[in-house]
N, C-alpha and C positions, 0 to 999 in steps of 0.2 A: 762762503768762506768757512772756514776748520775753527770751530768751537777751541776756545783757548785752555780749556780743561780738559780737551782729548788726551792728551801727553801727558797728564800728570795724576798723581796720586795712584792708590792699589783695591786692588778689588779685597784681599783679605790681608790688608799689613803685620799684623801678627806671623803669619804664617811664610810672607815670603820676606820677610825680614829677620827673621830668626837667624839665632847665633849658629856657629859651626856645633858649638858644644850640644845644645838642639837637636839637629839636622843631624847628629850623627846619634843622638840615642832614638831621635825618628825615624836611622835608617836599621839600625841593630835590632830594632822589633821589631821593625819590616820581614826585613831578613828570617829572622826567627819563625812568625807567623808561615814565612811562604812556603818554608820547608818543612817545618809541620807538616803543612795542609800536602802538598807533594809525594811527602812520604804515605800519607796513610789515604791518600785519595788516587794518583795516577798511577798506573802498572807502567809506562815507561819511564816517569822518572827511576821509581825503583829499581829497572831495570839497567838504568841507564850509570844507576850509584855502582848496584853492585858490579856490574861489569869493571866499572873503574877502580873495585877495592876500595872508594871511600865511604865515611861515615855522615851523613848530614846534619847530624847533630854534633858534629866537631864545629861546626863552622858556626861562630860566635860574631864577630868584626866585619867590616868589609873586607880588609886585610883577608881573613882565611877564603873568600869565595872564589883563587883560582885554584884550590886544592877540587875543586865540584869542575867536572868535564864541561864545555861548551857543546852546543846545539846549534844545529844552523837546519838552514832553512830544508835546503835537500835530504837531509834526514827523517825533518818531521812528513815530504812529501811521501819516500818510501815507506815512512811507517804508515804510514795511511794506506797505502796499496794493500801492505802485505797484513793491518791487522784496521779493515774498513769498520764504519770511516775516519772514526779520530785517532788510530794509530795510540791510544792506551793515553795522548796524551788529556782527552777531555775529561772534567771532574768530576762532571752529570750527571744525573738517572735521565734517561729518554725524557721523560715526563718534565725533567725541570727545565728545559734547552726552549728557548721561546725565538729565538731566531738564531741563520745558518746565512754568513756571510763567506763569498767565493773569491779568492783572488789567485792570479796567474800560480799555477804547477800542476794540474789546480790545488789548491789548499783548502782548506775548510773549516770554518771558525766559528764553532758555535755556540753562542752568547745566551746569559741570563737571565741579566739585565745589564746593559751597558749606560743607562742612565745616571750609574754609580759613579762615571767618568765626568757629569755636567761639571761640580765646582771647579774640579780640576781644571776642562775647555773654558769656561767662564774667566779665570784666571788668565790661562793665556791671552783670550781674546782682548780683554780688558786692556792689558800690557800695550798690545797693536792698536790699542785707540778706538775699538767699539766702546759703547756705550748703553746702558741700559733704554728704553725707548725707541732704540732707531731701527728701521728698516732694511733689513741686510739681504740678498743677493748671495744665494748658492749658484753655484754654478760647477761643482762637483754631482757626478749620476747618484741615481738613488736606486742603484738596483747591482746587484752581487758585492762588490766592493762596499765598505763599512761610510766612506770618506762623507757619502752626502748628507747621509740619515747621522752619524756623528757629528757634521757640522748644525742639524739643526737642532742637536739637541744641547750646543755649546749656545746656543742664541734661545733655545729654550732655558736654559740655565741663569741666564743673565738679565732676562726681561728683551728679550728684543723678537720683532717680527721679520720671521723669516718668508724669504720668496725661495721656493726650490725649483730654477728653473733649470736647471742641469744642464749639461757640456751641448755646444753648438747653437745652430740658428744665430749667429749673430743681428740677427737685423731684428729678430725680436727681442735678445739683450737689452740690443738698442730703445727699441720700442716702451720697456719697463721703464728704464734709466730713466727715459724723457716721461715717461705718466707718472710716475710714482716718485712720492719724497725719500728715494734709496740715499740713504747716511754709508752705505757698510758696503762691502766686497767681500766672498768669501771664495777663493777659487785658485789656481795657478794665474801667474805672473802673465806669462804667453797667452793666455786668451784675454784677462784682462788689457793687454796691449791690443787683443783682433778687434776688441769691442770696441776701445779706442778709434781706429784707424776704420771700422767702419761706419761710425759715427762720422767723424770727418769729411767722408766720401760722400756722406748722405748730404754735407752742408752745415751739419753741427758741431759748434765750439764743446768739448766737455765741459769744460771749466764755467761756461755760461749755461748751458741746456741741461745741463746733471746737476745735482747736489751733494754728490760724492763728497764725503770727509775722510773715511778710512779702508785701509785694506788690510785683509789677515788672507796673505798667500802663502801658500805649500805646494806640497807635491813637487816641484821645479826647483831647481838653483836658482836663483837671486840676485841677477848679476849687481853692481851697484851704477852701471851705465843702465840698466832697465829701471831700476826704484827712480833714477832720476828723472826719466822719459816720462815715468807714470807719474810722478807727483809730478811733475811741470805740468803735462799733460791738462792732468785733470783738475789739480789742483788739491790734494787729499796728503796722508803719509801711507804709506807703505811699508811693514813691516810682514815679518813672515816666523813661521814656526817649519817644527821638524817631526815628523810622524810615520810610524810605520805601521800597516793594515795587521803585524802582526803582535803589536803591541803597545799601541796606539801615542800616542802625544808623548813627545820623547823634550823637547826642549824646545823656547820659544824667545820672540824678540821682544824689550820692552820700546821706552820712548827714546832710548840713547841709542838703538840702533848697533849697539859693539859687541856683537853675541848674543847667543840664544840662552835663555836662562836652564837648567837644568829642571825639569820637575822632579820634586820630591817623593811624589807617588812612584815610580821607577827607581829601582836602583842601578845606577847606568854606572860602568866602569869603562876604562878609553884604554885596552889592550895590544900587547903586542901581535902580529897576526901568527908570527912561527909560535909561540908559546903559549899565548893566553895569559901572561902575567902581565900583573898595571906597568900603564910607563909612566913617568912624570909628566904634572901641567906642562905644557907646551910640548907635551912630546907629540908625533903624529903616534894614532892606533888605530884597531876597528873599535867600534860602537859595540860593546856586547850588555845588555839588557835584561832584566829579571823583574816581573809584574809578578805582580798578585793579584788574582781575580777567581773569581768563585768555578767559572764554568772553563777557561783554556791557559792555566797558570803558565807561564814563560819561567826557566832558569838558566840564566847564563846562553838566551841567545843572541847570538852571534848574526848581528846587520849586515856586514858586507860594506857598512857604509866608512871608510876613514878620517878622521880631524883631527883636533889637536883641542884643549879646554884652555883658562885662564880661571883661578881662582883672585885675581887682581878684583879690588869694589867696582861698583859698577854705578857710574854718576845716578843712580835711576832708584837708586838707597836697595835696592833687590841685594840679596846678600847670598843666594844660588850658585856654584861654579856659573861658569858660561861656556857655549860651545863657541868656539871663535867662526870656524867653518868647515864646510864638507870640503875634501880634497881629494876625493878620490875614491876607487871601488878596489874591495882585497879580494875579488873574483870577478868573472866576466857575467857575472848580472850587472844587467844594466838599466839605469832608467831611464825610459823616454817618451814625454810628453807625459808626464804623471806617471806611467804605468812600466815594473819591472816587465825587461824581456829577460828570459831564461833560454840557457841555447838547446836544453833537453826539450824543450816547449818546439821551437824549430826545430828541430830533429825531427820527431816526431811528423810535422808537418810535410819535411821533405820526403821523409819518408814514404809519403804516400804518391809519391809522383817518382815514377820511374823513369830512368834516364838521369836521375838529375849524381853527379860523381862529387858534388862538393860545393860547399857554398859559408857563405861569409857576410857581416854582417858591420857594416859601418854606421857613426853618429856624429852628425856636423852638425852645424849651427850656422843658419844662415839670418841676419837680422836678430833678435829676441826668441825663433821660430826654432826646434829639433825637426832634424833631417834625415830619416831612417831608410840607408840603399841596401839593398839584399841584391849580393850579385851571386849567382848562382851558374857552376858549371854543367853543361848538360852535353851529352854526348850525342852526338851526330844534329841535324836542322831541328830544330822543335817546331812539335805541331802547333797549328793555328790556335788561336787561343788558352798557350800555355801560359805568358806572364801574366795575363788578366786572371784565370783560374789559381796561379800559387797566390797573386798579391789578396784576392777574398778568402783565401784557405788561412795566408800569416793574420789576414783581421779580424779571420773570426776566433782564429787561439790568439794570439800574442795581445789582441785588444787595441792593434796599433798600427797604421798603414806607411808601407815600406816600400820604395819604389824598386822595382826589380829590373835586374841587370842580366841578362843571358850571357853568358861567354862558351867559351873555346874550354874543354879539360884541359891542368895544368894552368889554368890563368892565374889560380889564388896561389899565393909563395907556401911550401911545405911550412910548416907549423906555425902559420899564421894562427891568431886568434881568430876565435868564431865571430866573438864579438866586440871590436874596435869601437872603442871610442875617441873621437879625435876633437871632440869639445874641447876649446879652452875657456877658461872662467879666471874675472878679473881675481 
């Protein structure tokens, strides 16, 4: 039975309900702090501003930000190669670095103290229904990428007990949920669905045999049909957050589930893909974020995700604008099962296999599970074991399994996208 207070109240009411005037003043202060910091400490941003012929000191208001150049992930990755290890984006001395995360690219994320994000993440978890004293299952990995560590930080800041189970092995996950009084879940919605199905296969009833009451899902789309299935199957509330490895948490759902509130610690713009200029509320644009942190600050980082926002009042009482939904990508970088798949990374794998003339990946959705298929054009007859070796090489590089399909040359249409997303979202 879900506690009645799980979907009410605030973690930090003054912050979550502040006026637009106060929010704008905080934003102005954050912009100035960020630009002063990178101008002093980041060689990469000093070069960017000089090449663009802009003076960051002239940027005072939110509306001034489009005068600064965008920063894209591919640019950072190329900078890491040209000026290893951090491309001039890191603002720390070597002895100040405490952790280095690695995300696909590869892209390296030096961290001084990610515990500074704790209260922000606790606020989002509280809005999603987690409460102090809960025991919470974390099914994100605790290696290379920061998702698992950040989730544990979330729970520590909120006052919860974390169970760092990691991904995979649904039988173990079922055993944990059956044997411990677990009230919360943090992970992808598709894996929560897989756990529920496995429990049913073992003769269990998730509503009766588990004690789950709230889930904070992220890293994947959460279609309303899947949310409804999960809430019915487990008898729990399911809410979502939007975060990226490069910048951290960007937005989170509240009890009303009418979009995700933008976090106040990140400067968030919705921009025209072609010009980088702001689009008005209600119009689709690319999410561009600026983040102040001492290790690797971001100035106008273009995420590639397309969305639209609303400034209408939310029934929950929180006053931050809301990201209504993710509607697609501005590039061919595609998120599959919570991991970004980059065409350049796939190209690197294909170059190691003689005889490959071309490739194309397609992403589809079967039930509530992403399916990735890699069609590969091979000259002549592929040698024995070719497909399995390529499958393993792809999984090692992009961290997602793809079903390899070998076809003759000229099968893939000329000019076809290297990664085509055929998923249809509600």
